[in-house]
N, C-alpha and C positions, 0 to 999 in steps of 0.2 A: 504494499500500499504505500501511496506517496501523497502528500500534501504540499502544498505551495508556502514559501518561505514567507514569513511575514515581514513588512519593512522595516521593523524594529530589529529584526534578526540580520538583516542583509548585511550591515557593515561589518559584522564579526563572524560573518558565516564561515568563511574560510579557515578561519582559527578555530573555530568551535566544531564545525562539521555535525553538529546533533551528537557529539561525544563517540563519533565514530572512531576516531585512532584511539582513544582511551579504552574502547571495547576491543581493539585488537592488541593493542598492549598488555592487557590482563590475561590474555591467552599465551603469551610469550612465555617459556619456561626460564625467564632471567633469574640467575642466582646471584649471590653477593659476591663482590670482587670480580665479577666478568669484565672484560675489556670489549667493547662492542663497536661496532663499524656501521654508521648510517651513511648509507649510497646515496649521491645526489640528494643531500639532506634539505636543500632548497631553503624555507624560511626557519627552520628548525623546529617547526611543531611536532614533528613524531618523535623527534629525540626529547624534546620538552618533556611530553607525556611520560616517557621510559623514567626519566630521572626523576618526576614527580612521584611514580608509584613505587622504583626501586632506586634508593637513595645510595646505596652502597656499590655503586658501578661506576665505571669511566666509559663515557661515550666520547668517540670521534666522529664528526660529521664532515664529510667532504662534499664540494659542490666546485662546479667550473666557473661560476659567475659571482665575480667580486660584488655585484650589486644585491644579488640574494644573499651573499654572506654577510654583509652589513647589517641587513634585516636581521638574519639569524641572531645576529651578537647583541642585538638591540633586544630582542623578545628574550633571549637567556639571560642578560643582566635584569630584564625587569621582573623573572621570575628568580633572580638571585640563584640562577643554576652554573654560573661560570665555572665553579670548582669541579663539576661533575661532566659537562661538557666542553669539549673543545671543538672549533671549526675551523677547517683548513681550505684554502683554495687547491683544489687538486682536480685534475681530469680522472675520472673513472675507470676510464681505459687504459691509464698508464699511473698506476698509483705509486707513490715514494715509499711505501710500508715495507719493511723486511717480511720475507715469507714466514707464515703461521705466526701472525702478529695478534690474532683476534680470536675470542672465543663464541663469537656469534656476528653475523653481520643481518643487518636489516634495510628495507628500502619502503618508502610510502609514495608511490607512483612517480616516483623520480627516474626511473629507467625509461620512462617516456620522454623525459626531458634529453636524456642520453641519445634515445634515437633521433630526437629532433636534432642535435646538434652533431652527432657523429654516425647516423644511419644505422640500420639493422647489424651492419658487421659490428659497429661500436658497441651495441647491446652485447653482443657474443663476446667481445674482447673484455668489456666491464663484467661479464662473468666469469671469463678466464681468471680475469683481476682478483675477483672476491674467492675465487678457490683457492688462488696462491696466497693470498693475505690469511685465510683461515687456517686453524689448527686444524690436525685430522679429526675426521669424524664429527666435525661440528656444525652448525646449523646455518643456512640463510633462509630468512623470511622475508618475501617481499609481496607488497600488495599493490595489483594493478588494476586497471579498467580493460578487462580482455574484451575483443570484438564478440566473440561467442558466447559471453556470459552476460551479456546485455538481455534484459527481460523485458521491459516496458517500454513504449515510444520514445518517452522523456529520455530515458537512459540511451537508446539506440541514436536518438537526435545528439545528445551531448557527446557521445563518440565519434560520430560522423562531423560533426560540427568542428572541435577542435582539432582533428587530424586535418581537415582542409584547411584550416585556418594556419596550423603548423606545418604543413608540406610534408607530414609522415603516414605511412601507412599505419592504420589500426591494427595491431597484432592479437591474433588469437592464443588462448589458453595451450592450445596444440603446438603452435608456433613456438612458444616459449619453452614447452616440455622440451622439445627438440634441441632448443639451445644448452637447456640446463644439463640435458644427458650429454651433449657436445662438450660440456664444461666440466664433467664428471662429478657432476652431483646426482644423486638418487631422489627422485621425486616420492615423497611421502604420502601428501595429501592436499588438497584445496578447501578452503573454505569461504563461505560468502558473509558478507557484512553490510548492512543497509544503514541509510541515513533516514530513507525515506523523505527526503526533501527533495524540491524541482524549483526552479527558478519562475515566476511570472514572465510574460511576454517582457514587459517593462523592464523587470530586474534582467532578463537575457539579454535585452538590447544594452544596458549598462556594462555587462559581464563583456559581450562581445567587442565593445568598443574600447575596454580596459585592455584585453587580451592582444587586439591589433595593434595598439599604441606601445604596449610594455614588452613584447615579446622580441622585437627589433633590436630595442636598448638592451635587453639582458642576453638574448643569445644570437643575436646579428642574423636572424631570420627574418627574412621578406615576408610580409603578410598581406593578404587581400584587403582591399577597401571593406568598408562596413557595409555600403551599398550592395557591392557584389555578394557577400555573405549572407545579408538579409534577404537578398532577392532568392538565394538558393534554398534558404532555410525558415522565412520567416512564417510563412503559412503554416508548416508543421508545428513550429514554436506558438504560434496562437491558437492552435487547436490543442496542443498535448503540454504545452509547458516544456522547460529545458532542464533535463537533469544536473544536478550539482554533486557529485560524488555519491548519488543516490545509491550505488552499488559498488563495492571494490571485493575484489576475491583474494584471499591472502594464499600464496602458493608456499607450500613449506616443503624445503629441499636438505639434504644433508650431504657434505662432501664425501664422497666416496672414495676417491683417491687423489693423487696430485696431479697437477698439470705438469708435462714434463716438457 
């Protein structure tokens, strides 16, 4: 079931996502003293949720964009979590960490950004790198919006629209399974999580305009005009609304052997 976001919820929606990140984090088997890698950390909200629930850990978030890392550092300081979370400017396809540095790796929709800037081959290379920096038999948990997992019309619109704006193909869970197998991870299971929220047409317009303006600054990607995007998707959004992390799927994988 889905409902439209209220106008008072809209300004803080991305930070809160209806508690979506928190529900995922509660299902992670995190233990005291763990050193955790957050791949493509973005604004740092997933790392913050981990730190708030499990204080006796060390989280290292990496991202290629200095713009979003500045936001992440502000968000971390605001929560007074700078002793737990460190964020570094680093390309996920070419990490500077030594081998077997971390006991767990996580990602919340960051591999989509890796794909946007480095292509599908970049996602595969990032998975190779995650394998390299994980200790033997440790786990990589990544939450993404897979094209074959979308259920409602609003979710399907969200997937198609942002793939169109960001000039990237929407990857399926089957395609990710093939990549994690190639990167010497064993697939354990996948779990679905729902925020149950979607944008109204007016909110969708604001969100689309924001993404069209910000993506070139953050990632150097050329985006289409709002007129072009709304001409392609507007009628469907008027009818169904537009998903906004209405559903994400958590993929649970385990490092099965080292990448040679």
